[in-house]
PAVEX-54283 format. One record per atom (N, C-alpha, C): x, y, z; residue in one letter. Coordinates in steps of 0.1 Angstrom, whole numbers, plus 5000, padded with zeros to 4 digits. Example, Ala and Ser with C-alpha at 12.3 -4.5 7.8 and 13.67 -1.06 7.14 Angstrom:
<atoms>
513249435078A512349555078A513249675078A512849785071S513749895071S512950005079S
</atoms>
This chain:
<atoms>
835292775546M833792765544M833392835557M832192875555A831592935569A829992905565A829392935581A827892935581A827393045591A826193055588A825593165598A824193125598A823993145611A821793085611A821593195625A820493235630E819793275641E819093185648E819393205662K818493145674K816993205673K815893125672R814593195671R813793145681R812593255684R811593205692R810493275686R809493235689R808393325682R807693415695R807193545692E807093615703E805393675700E804793705710G803293725709G802893795724G801593845722G801393915737G800293985734G799794035748G798594125747G797594005744G796394065739R794994005737R794993975721R795693965712A795593945699A795293775699A794493765689P794693615682P795993525684P795893395686R797093315686R797493335669R796893345660A797493355645A797893475641A797193565649K797993735647K799293735657K799293705667R800593685674R801593625669R801393495664A802493415656A803093495646A802093565637R802693625624R803593745630R802793795642R803593965645R805093885651R805293785660G806393745664G807393705651G806393615641Q807493595629Q808293735622Q807593845620E807893955614E809093995620E809193965633K810094035640K811593945646K811493855640E812393725642E813693785630E814793795639P815793865631P816293735624P816793785610R817593705599R817893785593R819193715582V820293765577V819793705562V819393755553S819093745539S820393805526S820493725516A821493775506A820893695494A820993815483E820593695470E821993645464E822193485462A823193425460A822893275452A822593295438F821393185431F822493115417F823093025425R823492925413R824993005405R825793095417E826793155412E827793115425E829193125420D830293095433D830393235439D829293305442R829693435449R830493475460R831593535455E832693565470E831993715476E832293675492V831893805500V833393845503V833893925504S835293975506S835193965522S836393975531C836693975545C835994095549C835994235545A835494335546A834394335548A833494265537Q831794245539Q831594155550Q832494055553L832093955565L832194075580L833494125577Q833394235590Q832394345592Q831894375578E830694475582E829194395584E829294275583L828094155590L828294175603L829494125608L829794125622L829194215632L829894355626L829894465633L828594545637L827594505625Y826394585622Y825594455632Y825694315630A824894255642A825194305655A826594345658A826694355676A826094465678A826594575670L826094685673L824594775669L824594735653G823294805646G823494975641G822494945633G822495095630G822295195639G821695205649G821495305659G822795355667G823795285660R824995355670R825995335659R825495355648S826195405636S827095315629S826695195631A827595085627A826895105612A827995045600A827595065589A826594925583A825594935573R824794855573R825694765562R825894575561P826394565552P826094575538P826694585530S826394575517S826294505509S826394375513W826094245505W825094185510W824094205521C823194115525C822294225535C821194165538H820394265547H820194195562H820194255572V819994225583V818394255592V817894165591H815894225594H816094195608H815394295617H815294325628H816794295638H817694355632Q818994345639Q818494385655Q817894495660R817794535671R817094385683R816694305674H815894205683H816894075687H818194095678L819494005682L819694015695L819993895706T820493905717T822293865716T822793835707G823993815707G824793755693G826193795693V826593715682V827593625684V827693515678V828493415680V829293355671V830793365671V831193345657V832193195663V832193105656V832792935655V833992965644V834992925649I835992895641I836492755640I836492695633L836792565630L838392555624L839392565632H840792575625H840992455619H841792455608E841992335598E840892265592E839992295595V838792215587V838092325573V838192255563S837892345553S836792295541S836792345529R835292315522R835892165516R837192155515L836892005512L836491925522L836891935534H836491865544H834691805545H834091945542F832991935543F832191905535F832791895522Y832191795508Y832391625512Y833791615515Q833891465515Q833491405526Q833191515537Y832091425551Y830591495552Y830191515537Y828991585541Y827991535551Y827891385548L826891315557L827491345571L828291325576Q828791355589Q828491515594Q828491595587F828191725589F826791755592F825891665597K824591685596K824191815601K824291845611H824091935620H824292095611H825492085608L825992215603L825592245587L825092145580R824392185567R823092225569R822092135578K820892175582K820592275589K821292335596T821392435606T821292595597T822392565591F822992725585F822892665570F821592785566R821292755553R821792795541R822492925539N822592945528N824392995528N824792935518Q826592965520Q826893085511Q827793145514F828793225503F830193205504F830693225492S832293225493S832793325498S834093315505L834993365507L836393395501L837293425496P838393415491P839393365500P840493325495P841693295505P841893415515P841893355529I841993425543I843593445546I844293525551S845493555555S845393545568S846293485574R846193505590R845893625596R846493715589G845993865596G844393885595G843293825590F842193845593F841793805607F842293655610L841793615623L842293705634L843493765627E844293845639E843293925645E842794015631R841794125633R840594085640R840093955636L838993935645L839193915656L840293825661C840393785673C841393865684C842293945677G842894025682G844493945689G844793835679A845993755681A846793835675A848193825684G849493915680G849494075681G847994115686S847694255691S847994265704S847994385708H847794415726H846494415731H845994325730N844494345732N844094245746N843294295751H842694285767H842894125770H842694055761Q843093865762Q844593875766Q845393925764Q846793895762Q847593935771Q847394015780V847794085792V847993995802V849193935809G849293895822G848793925837G847993835844K847693865857K848694005860K850093915861Q851193985872Q851494145863Q851294165850E851594265844E850494385850E849094295851I848194385856I848094435869I848594335876Q848694385888Q849994495892Q850694525882K852194615883K851494745879K849994775866D849994875861D849594995873D849795055863P849695225877P847895235881P847395195871I845995195871I845395125884I845894995879V845394925891V845994945903V847494985906Q847795015918Q847195125925Q846295245917K845895355921K844495325926K843495275917Y842195245920Y841595095921Y842694995921G842294865925G841894785910G841294655915V840994595901V839794555902V838994595910D837494625910D837094765906D835594755900K834794855891K834394935902K834495065899H833595155906H832795255901H831995315909G830895425905G832095545900G831295685894L832295765890L832595835905L832095855917S832495925926S834095895931S834495735927R835695705932R836795795923R836695835911Y837495875903Y837796005904Y836496095912V836796245915V837696245924V838496365916L839596415924L839596445938L840396425951T840196455963T840896595961T840696675975L841396805976L842996795976L842996715981T844696685981T845296675966T844896585957E845496585947E844896715938E843796775936M843696885931M844997005938M844997015953R845997105952R847497075951R847796985949Y849096905942Y849196915926Y848296935921H848196925906H847697075899H847597165915N847497345908N845897335902N845097285909F843897325906F843497455911F842597515907P842097655916P841197615927P841597635939L840597615952L840297725960L838997755967E838497815971E839497845986E839697985988G840098025998G842098035994G842598005984S843897995978S844298145974S845398195976S845798325978S845698385963S846298295956D845898315940D844998335937D843898285942C842298235938C841298345941C841498455949H840998535956H839598585948H839898615937H839198705924H838398565919H838498485920F837898375912F836398335914F835798275905V834198295909V834098135909V832898085922H832497975926H831397885914H831497805910S830597755899S829697695906S829297735924G827897695926G827797575927G828397475926C828197325927C828997295941C828097285947S828497235963S828097115970S826797065960D826396915966D827196805967D827296725974P827896585974P827996485960P829196495957V828896405941V828496225950V827496195938T827096045940T827395985926T827195835927D827595775915D826795805901D825495885905S824695905896S824196045893S825796105898S825696285894S826196295879S825496385874P825896415858P827396455856P827796405840L829096415842L828796535825L829996625828F829796745818F831196755813F831496745801G832996765793G833296875790G834396945789L834997085792L836097115787L836397215778D837897215772D837497355766D838697455769C838897585765C840097585756C840097665748E841197735740E841997905747E842897895748M843598025753M844498085742M844598205743C845498265734C846298375744C847498395743L848698475747L848498605750L848098685760T847698805761T848998905770T848798995769D849799105777D849599065791D848099045799G847898975812G847998815811G848798745804G849198595804G848198515794G847698405799S847098315788S845698315794S844698385788K843798405789K842498325778K841098325782L840198265778L839898325762L839498225750T838998285741T838098205734T837598055737R836697995734R836697885745R835197845748I834797755754I833797655749I834197525754S832897425750S832397345760S830997345761L830697205773L829697145768L830097005769V829096905762V828596835777V827196775773D826396725785D826896555784D826396435791A826496345796A826696275783A825496285772S825596215761S825996285748S826696385751G827996425744G827696525737G826096575739R825496715734R826196845732R826296905724C827197025733C826097165736C826397195747I824897285749I825997405754I826997455752M827697555753M828997555743M829197655733N830397655725N830397825723N831097915729E831198035727E832698105729E832698195718L833898265718L833998405729L835398425731V835498515744V836498605736V835798745744K837198845741K837698895753K839198855754P840098875763P840199045770P840299055780E840499185784E841699265781E842999195778F843899235775F844199205761F845699285759P845899305741P846399155736P846199115728I846698965722I847899005717I848798915720R849998915716R850198755706R849798665709D849798545704D848798465703D847898445691Y846498395688Y846698245691Y848098185689L848298055688L847397945681L847198015671T846097955662T846297805657T847897815658R847897645653R847197545663R847097615678Y846797515685Y844997535689Y844997695689S843597755694S842197725681S842897755670G842297755661G841697925657G841998025668I841598135669I842598245658I841798305651T842398435646T841898575649T842798635648A841898825646A840798845639A840598755626Q839198795619Q838298715626Q838698565630L837398545640L837098595653L837998675658L837598735673L837298855671L837398935659H837399075657H835599095663H834299035657P833599085663P832999045675P833598965683V832998915693V833099025705V832099025715T831899125726T831699065740T831598885739T831498835752T832598845762T832598875773K833098895781K833598745792K834498755799L834598615809L833098625818L833098725823A831798715835A830598675831A830398685821A829098625812A829498505808A830498475807I830498295806I830698255817I830898305828Q830898275843Q829798215847Q828898345843D827398335847D826598225838D826998215828Q826198115819Q826297965821Q827697935829L828297805830L827497785848L827397875852K826897815865K825397815863K824497885856K823297825850K823297725847K824197675839L824197565834L824597405842L824997435849L825797335858L824497305872L824097175872P823697145884P824697145898P823697145906P824497145918P825397055923P825296915918D826396825917D827096775908D827196865898A827796825887A829396795886A829696715879V831396685877V831596725864V832496805864L833396845851L834596715845L834396675835V835496615829V836296665818V837496665818G838496745808G839796705810G840696705801H842096665802H842996765807H843796765817S844796885820S843696995825S842396975832L841397055836L842097175844L842997155845N843797275857N843997395849N844097385838F844397485831F843197545822F842297495821D840997535816D840397605829D840397525841L839697665852L840297775856L841497725853Q842397905859Q842197985847Q842197955835A841898045822A840398065824A839497995835L838098045833L837898125845L838798155855E839098175868E837498155875E837798015877M836197995881M837097865892M836297845903V836497725913V835897615909V835897495909H834697395907H835297295919H834797175925P835197085935P835096955931P834096955918N834096815914N834596795901N836096745901I836496695888I836996575887I836896505871I837596425869I838496455858I839896435857D840996445844D841296355841D841196355828T841396215821T842696195823T843696275822S844996295821S845596225834S844696215845L845196155856L844696065860L843196045851L842495905855L843695785848L843995815838F844595725829F846195715831F846495655844A847495695852A848895645847A849995695845R851295635841R852295645853R853195585848K854395555858K855295725860K855495715872G856395835868G855795965873G854595935869G853796125869G853496155855G853996065844R853896125831R852296095827R851996165816R850696155811R850596135796R849196095796F849496045781F848696155774F848896195762K847896285756K846896265750K845896385751L844396315746L844196255732L845196305724K845096255710K845396095711K846596065718F847095895719F845895835723F845195865736L844195815743L842695825736L842695915728A841495915718A841395815709A842595785702E842995655692E842895525695E843995565708A843995365717A843095345721A841895415728V840895345738V839695395729V839395485724L838195525713L838395475700L839395495695G839595445682G838895575672G839395695681K838995845675K840595905671K840295955655E841496065653E841396225655E841496275664I841196395669I842596515668I842396615665Q843396695666Q844296685650Q843796675642R844496595628R845296725623R846296705616E847196805612E846496905600E845196845594D844896895585D844097025584D843897015602Q842997085608Q843697235614Q842997325613E843597465620E842797485632E843797425641G843697425657G842797305660G842797295674H841997215679H840297265678H839597155679D838197145679D837697145695D837597255705P837097255717P835797165722P834997135711T833697045713T834296945713T835196865702E835296745697E836596705714E837196775716D838396765727D837596735739D836296815744A835596775755A834996685754A834096625743R833596525741R834296385742R835596395737C836696305738C836796255753C837096365761A837696355769A836296305782A834896345775L833996265785L834096115782L834196105769Q834095955766Q834795875772Q836195895773L837295855780L836995805792L835995925798A835895885814A834695755816A833895805807Q832395725803Q833095565803Q833795555792Y834595425792Y835595365806Y836295455811F836795385822F835795375835F835095485836I834095425846I833095255842I832895275830C831895145824C832795025826C833995025823Q834894905818Q835794905834Q835794975840G836594925855G838194965851G839194975861P840394985859P840994845854P840794725856T841094635855T841194595836T839994625832K839594655816K840694755810K840894845814V841494965810V843094935811V843494845824A844894805822A845094695813A844294655808E844494525800E844694615784E844294695782L844194805770L845894765768L846894795778N848194755774N848294905769N848195025776L848495145765L849895195768L850495145774E851895195776E852695125764E852295005762S852694915750S852494975735S851595005738R850895065725R851195195720R851395255729L852395405729L853995405724L854495295727L855795255722L855995185712L854795085710G854795025695G854095075684G853495215689G852795275677G851495175671G850995235663K849295195656K849995105646K849295005644K849394875632K848694935623K849494915609E848294905601E847594835593E846394885590G845694785589G844694755595G844894755611D844194715626D842894805625D842294895618T840994915622T839794875616T838794915626W837394855622W836794965627W835395005619N834495065621N833795045631N833695135640S832695105654S831995205658S831495225673S830795355679S830795315692S830595385696L830195405712L828995365717L828895315728P827695275736P827095405739P825695425746E824995525749E824995535763E825295645768L825195635785L824295665791L823595625799K822595665811K823295755821K822795855827N823695915836N824995975836N825095945820G826695935817G827395845822G826595705826V828095605831V827795475825V826295425828Q825995325823Q825995245810Q825795335799N825695285785N826595395779N826695385766C827595475757C827395505748C827395665739A827195745728A828195785723A827695775708G828795865705G828695845684G829895905680K829995875664K830395785662K830295725649P831595615646P832995665647P833595535653V835095565655V836195445646V837095505642R838295385642R838995335651R838895205650R839895125662R841295075658R842495095660P843395045656P843594905665P842694825661S843194685673S841994605666S841694495672S840894385670S839194375671S838194365662L836894365662L836794335678L837094225685L837094225697L837194355707L838794385703D838494535711D837894645709D837394655698S836594775693S835094745699S834494625699L833194615708L833494625724L834794575726H835194585743H834694705748H835794825740S835594955743S834295035739S833294955733A832395005729A831094995741A831694905751G831194865763G830394735760G830994655751Q830194555748Q830794415759Q830394315762K830894185768K831394105757K832594105759T833294035747T833593855754T833893765742L834593655750L835293555736L836493555743L837193455733L837693345741L837393255734L837793095736L838493025727L839392945729G839992825722G841492905716G842092815710R843192815704R844592835719R845092995717N846093005729N845193095737N844193115737D843793205747D842693115757D842892965758T842192925770T843492825774T843492795786P844392745790P844692585787P843892555780S843592395774S844692405762S844992515756F846092565747F847192575749F847492635763D848892655764D849492555766D849692405769N850392325765N850292255752N851192235743P851092205728P851092045727P850991965740Q850991845741Q849491805741Q848791915746T847391855750T846391815736T845591695741N845091655730N843791755723N843791765710A842791895707A841391825713A840891715712G839791625714G839191705728G840291685737S839791745752S839791855753S840591945745S840892085750S839292165742S839092115728N837492145725N836192095734N836591995743R835291975749R835692085758R836592125767Q836892235774Q836492375771Q836292395755V836192515749V834792535750V833992405748L832392405747L831892415758L832692355770Q831792385784Q831692525791Q833092575785R833192715792R832192805782R832192755768A831292855761A829792835764A829492725768L828092705775L827692765788L828892805791E828692875807E829093055805E829793095797E829793225793E829193275784E828793235774I827993285763I826893365765I826093335776P824993385779P824993525786P826293535793R826693695798R827793755783R827693705776S828493785765S827693845753S828093955751S827293995734S827693935725S829093935724F829793915712F830793775715F830893655711S832093565716S831893505700S834193465703V834393415690V834993245699V834893175694L835092985696L835892945689L837292885694Q837892835683Q837992685687Q837592585677F837892445678F838792375669F839792345670A840792245663A840992135664A841492095653L841691955649L842891865655L843191755657D844391715661D845791715650D846791725655P847691745643P847891645631P847891525637Q847591405628Q846391425618Q845291465621H844191505612H844491625601H845491695601V845991805592V847091795585V847691655584A849191645578A848691655563A849391735558S849291745541S849391625531S849791495537A849391365526A847791325530A847591315543L846391285542L845291395539L845491535537V844591605530V844991625515V845591585510A845891555495A845091405492A845191345502K844291225498K842891235499K842491285508I840991275506I840491385496I841191495491G841291575481G840791515468G842091385468A841891325455A840791215455A840391185467K839091115469K837491175463K837791265469M836791345470M836291415454M837291415448R837191435432R836891315426R837191205429A836991085423A835691035427A835091075439K833691075442K832791145434K833291255431L832291355424L832391295407L833391255404A833491185391A832491075389A832491005401S831890865398S829890895400S830091005409M828191035407M827891115395M828991185388L828491225376L828491145363L828691015369T829090925358T827890805358T827390765348V826090655344V826790555335V826490465335Y826890345326Y825690285322Y825090245306A823990225301A824190115293A823589965293G823189925283G822589795287G822789665283P823789645270P822689695258P823489715245F822989755232F823189665222F822689655213G822689545196G824089635192G824489545185K826289555181K825889675169K824789695164G824489775158G824389945159G824489965172V823690055178V824290215172V823890285168C824090445165C824790525178C825990545175L826290635194L825790755190L825990795180K825090945173K823690965182K822890835180S821590875183S821390845200S822490745206L822390745220L822690875224L823890935222K824191055228K823291185228K822291175211R821191275215R820291245226R820291105226T818891075236T819291105253T820691075254F821291105269F821591235270F821691335260R821691465262R820591545263R819491485265E817991525267E817991545282E818891465290Y818991495306Y819991635309Y820891655303G821791755308G823191755295G823991855298H824991845291H826191755296H827091675282I827591545284I828891625282I829491585293R830991605294R832091485286R831791375284S832491265276S831491155274S831091075264M830690965263M831690835259M831990725261R832690625258R832290475259R832690395247V832290275248V833290185258V831890105264I832790005273I832989885265I834389825262A834889725257A835089615264A835089625276E835189525285E833989405285E833089475280T831789375285T831289305268T830489175274A830189075261A829389155255A828489245253Q827489325247Q827789465249Q827789565242P827889725240P827389765252P827889845261H827889935267H828190085270H827890165274V828390345272V828390345285V829790455290G829590545300G829590685294G828790745302I828590885301I828690965314I829691045313Q829591185322Q829091305322Q828291345328Y827791445327Y828191565333Y827791695332E828591825337E827691855354E826691795352V826091835365V825491695374V825291675387L825091565393L823391575391L822791645385E821091665383E820791585372E821791595362A821591525349A821891365347A822991355356A822891185359A821791115367A821591185379Q820291155387Q819191135376Q818891235369L817791225356L817191125349L818891065342A818990985333A819090825340A819490825351V818990715358V817690655364V816890805368E815790795370E814890755357E815090825347S814090785336S814190665325S815690665326L815890525316L816390405320L816290385330N816890275337N815190175336N815390075333G814489965326G813689975316G814190125304V813490175296V814190115282V813390115274E813790055259E814190185252E815990175247V816590265241V817190195228V816990265217A817390205204A817290035204A816290015206G815789855203G815989755213G816589825227S816889735234S816789785250S816189685259L815889705274L817389745280L817489845283I818789905292I818689885303I819389885311K820189925325K820990045325K820290165337V820990265336V821590305351V823190275353Q823290275366Q824590375368Q824990385381R826190455386R827090335386R828590405387P829890265388P829390215400P829690115405V829490045417V831090015422V831390135432T832790165438T832490195455T833490155460E833490205477E833290345479E833290415467L833090545465L831590585468L830890475460T829790535455T828390455464T828790365471L827890255478L827090345487L827190455490D826190545500D825890655490D825890625475C825390735468C823590755469C822890695470E821290715474E821090765485E821790755494T821990825504T822090985505T823090995502L823991105496L823091185488L822791155480V821991215466V820291275476V819891155485G818591215491G818791315501G820191325511E820491445515E820891555511E821291535498L821591685491L820491755484L819091675482E818091715475E817191765485E817691765501S816891785513S817291935516S818491975512D819692045516D819092175515D818992255524A818392395524A818492455515A820092455509D820492535499D819592525482D819192405485N818392355472N817192375473N816492415485A815192445484A814692545477A813592525469G812992605461G813792645447G814692525443V815292525429V815092385423V814692405412I814692295402I815292315392I815992185386Y816792135375Y815692115361Y816092185349L815392195338L815992165326L816092055322A816992015309A816091985296A816791975283G816391945269G815692085264G816492195268L816492345264L816792355248L815892405243G816392425224G817292575228G818092595217K818992705216K818292825217K817092815210S816392965210S815893005221S815292885230L814492905241L814793005252L814693145252S814993215262S814093205275S814593335282E814193315298E812793355297E812493455288A810793475286A810193375283A810593255273D809793145269D809693085281D810793095289L810492985301L809593015307L809293115313R808393195322R806893185316R806993175306K805593165295K805193035297K806092955296K805492805296K805592775307K805592835321L805492805333L804092885335L803792955327G802393025333G802993155338G804393205338C804593335347C804393325360C804593205369P803993225381P805093315387P804293385401A804793535406A806093465416A805393365417D806693285429D808093265423D808293305411L809793245406L810493395407L811493325413R812493435416R813493495404R814493375398S815193395388S815493285381S816293315369V816793195364V818093195363V818993095362F820193085357F820292975347F821093055336L821292985321L822892955320L823192845326P824792845324P825492825309P826592845309T827092875294T828492805293T828992745281D830292725281D831392815284D832192785294P833092875297P834492905284P834292865274S835392885265S834692935250S833192895251S832692955234S831793055241S831393035252G829993135255G828793075250G828592955246R827092895241R826592865252R825492895252R824292825262R824192695262R824092635275R823692475277R822592485275R822092335274N820792275272N820192275284N820492315299Y819892315307Y819792425316Y818792445327C819092575336C818792535350C818692645358F818292615369F816792765374F815892705381L814892765385L814992805397L814992915402K814792965417K813693015419K812692935432F811493035434F811593075449F810893145453H810793195467H810493105477H809592995473T809092875485T809492765475T809692655486A809592545480A808192495472A807192565478E805992495473E805792545460E806392675457G806292755443G807492595431G808392585437A808992485431A808492355426A807892325439S806792185436S805592195427S805392315425N804192395416N804492345403N805892415402A806492445388A806692275381A806992205391L807592045387L806291985380L804992055390S803591965385S803492015371S803592145369I803192225353I803892145344I805092145345L805992075338L805691945333L805191835344A804991715343A803691725335A802791805336E801191765328E801491815316E802491915314Q802391985296Q802691855287Q802191855275A803191795265A803091875254A804391965253P804592055244P805191975231P805092065222K805491985210K806891965206K807191885200G808891875197G809491825210G810491875215R811391815223R810891825238R810791715247R810391755260R811291805269R810691855279L811591955291L811691845301L812891805304R813091715318R813291805328R812491735341S812991845354S812891735367S813391785375R813691745389R814291865401R813991835411R814491915421R815991925422R816892035425A818092055424A818591945435A819791935433I820391845439I821791915449I822791965442T823792005446T823692165443T824692245452P825092375446P826592365437P825892475432S826992475421S828392525425S828392575439R829792595442R830792465446R830192375442L830392215446L831492175430L830492235422Y831592235409Y832592305405Y832492435409S833592505408S834792505417S834492435428W835692395439W836492275429W835492165426A836292085420A836992095411A836292185400S837392245389S838792335391S838492405405S839692475409S840892355415S840392265421Q841192185424Q841592095412Q840892115402A841291975393A842792045383A842892165385G843892245376G843292325369G844492375357D843892475350D842492415340D842592285336S841792235326S840592245334S840392235342G838992245351G837992135347G838692005345A838091905339A837891805357A837091745354V836591675366V837591505362V837891465369P839191335367P837991235364P838591135356A837691025351A837390925364A836590865360V835990725368V837190665373V837990645387P838790555392P838090395390P839190315387H839190155388H839390095398H839190105411S839190085422S838489965425S839089845432P838589735436P837689785448P836689695452L836189725469L837089645477L836789695486G837589655496G839289695495G839889775507T841389775508T841589785523T842689785529G843189715541G842389845549G842489835560L841889855573L842889945578L844289865576Q845389985582Q845390085573Q845290095562E845490185554E844490325556E843390265558E841890345558E842090425576E842590385581E842690375598E842590575602E843790645595P843790785594P842590815589P842190785578E840690885573E839290855582E839590725586Q838590685597Q838390765609Q839690795614E839790875626E839591015622E839591065610L839391215608L837891235604L837391115602K835691135598K834991115612K835691045621K835191065636K835391205642K836491265635A836491405641A835891515635A835191505622M834291565618M832991545626M832491445626K831191405630K831091455650K832391455652A832591485668A832491655670A832891745658L832691885655L831291895654L830891815646D829291855643D828491845654D828991735662R828091695676R828191825684R829391875685K829692015695K828792105691K828992165676L828092245672L826492255674L826292145673R824792105678R824092155689R825292085700K825192125715K825292265717K826092315712L826292485713L824792525708L824492485695Y823692575693Y822292565697Y822192455706R820892425711R820992525727R822192555727C821992605744C822292765740C822592805730L822292945725L821293035732L821293155733P820293215739P819493245727P818393255728H817493265716H817893425710H817493415694R817893535688R819293545688R819793475687T821593455687T821993455673T823093545667L823093495654L824593425654L824393325646C826093245648C826193225635C827693275636V828393255620V829793135625V829893025613V830392935616V831792945607V832992955606L833892955596L834892855595L834892815583L835992685580L837192775569L838092795579P839492855570P840392765563P840092645567G840892525564G842392585563G843192475557T844892525557T845192635551T846392655550N846792735541N847092755527N845992705520S846192655510S845492785498S846392815489P845892945483P844692935477P844192845475R842892795468R841692785477R842092785493G840792755501G839692875502G838592845503L837392935505L836792905515L835993015519W835093025531W834093025527W832893015531D831593045530D830893085542D829893165537I828993215549I827893195547I826693155554S825293115552S824293185563S823393225556A821893315568A821493255564A820493225575S819093165572S818093295576S
</atoms>
């Protein structure tokens, strides 16, 4: 199960009146909305991923909009927090509903998710993958990137090649004997951390005079292509190298542009302190026959041991999540390669050597890409080519945290095996949860996307205990769906009684209680609203010539029934929903709208049917846009005195997913179990594990309350309850 909510605050400003400022602020408050009414609607894992990614990056950064919900005013979100309550399931939520006071009141709407494999959490958090959270400090210190640049983050000027490095790697240098005819770019101003970056890539063909330039692409710091030219070599071409260059004789035939024109154009485009970025850029400058003093070479920036170099294709996929130089392409796209090299340099500068080393590129190269570990993402937008990032959507072969991390987002992962408190398997989970919460309160304000993991003690997740509370939960639901009525006269007609009690909803079963001195009946309804209506309407009323008492069975499971019903009635998931019983077989949705005066506030009507025969039930649920609309409809129904059958109505009490969950737990028959005959009072020793589990649920809810109250304003918070490895486990997500 899961839940989501947004932390909000009003905004206003200027000289607008207070009411207008309030309305303006409310219109801009971010929220998530989705239509899911009286259906056990499933949201896939991919759809949940869509929500998280879009909430973190937004449409402005090319993240796909969620297909199942709408994120209002996403750009006003200040962050996203995902809380995972490991081993806690929908069973725990329903069994300890009263203990989850904050969770159910803050996280308003719920949507079911299918059973989730461990792989989903791995793709979310990066568990089991080579992500930045799992590289040890000693390994980081030994990484060639950290050994070359240190652990601290630097400005771009630190990564510009020195004269010694350029000479060692055969870059064209002014004054060199083999570069006497080369043209200088004219960029002679000193480089600063705010100097502009330009991505450069060239394609060459083999001529009688050697390797010569045939195409050049130049992109600015935002990735925009500002130069893309074909060049006619002076020497006859022996090999177009089409497989790599994409150049063909037909493509080059009409071209008249010479190298000198390209050199002049470059000199005009580049400012005096321009820094050229490329991959093995020495070959490009040799082909351009140009000397440029300020170079960042990504093949050297992402250093490897022994002087080896990563290929641009690998770096694009491992760092940026981009797929370039595909096999189905005819040659390389120089604009794509130039932009990719630029973004690699921007990522390195933004994140710093330590974060790059944490990507563990060498292991990724050896281990290869894991199938299915891809997330749609995008690169951030850069100021002056460094501070932010911009780019097209990319595919990232790692976790969502890694994707956001590579996009320049500040990510946080706490809990489970990713905090010191979980390194020791003997550590008490309660103590660990406190440490996770304490660290979260300190670090979440500095992070844009956070994942927190809380866990239960091992004794709370024992299969025997889970089975026991599951049986109790189903028994409690059966008791709450059941009412006892009586006493009746000896000659009472059961058929007439059933007709009377059916006015309040569909009856699953009806039986005569033989143990009483006078006849009583036990009736089990299909929905809790019907049982509650029968108690409220028939208790103390004369039925079949007898003044009867209508009550629920009194067991240890129903002692807090009235409290529970009151809390369920005020649940946000039931706001604006009313229950209507006593419907005729021919009463249609149009008839209902007409009877209610077709209120504009009525959003939808849910008419349940028998799952086996397809026949419509004699009750329905009406969903209104507002709670006020539901109240008005109840008043209209109470005032009306229709001819024939009377309609019974009240506020909805429970979400339909509770019944679908209980049916799935009951087996293939889908039947709710009979009311158990359990005496009041059992041994305290027997109930001790359950009492401890109850306290643990309440403690988790208190932690959620404390966490939520301390979140920065306008933070989207999603709570996931994955439960154990049960194949019938469900998650929910709610959005206010």
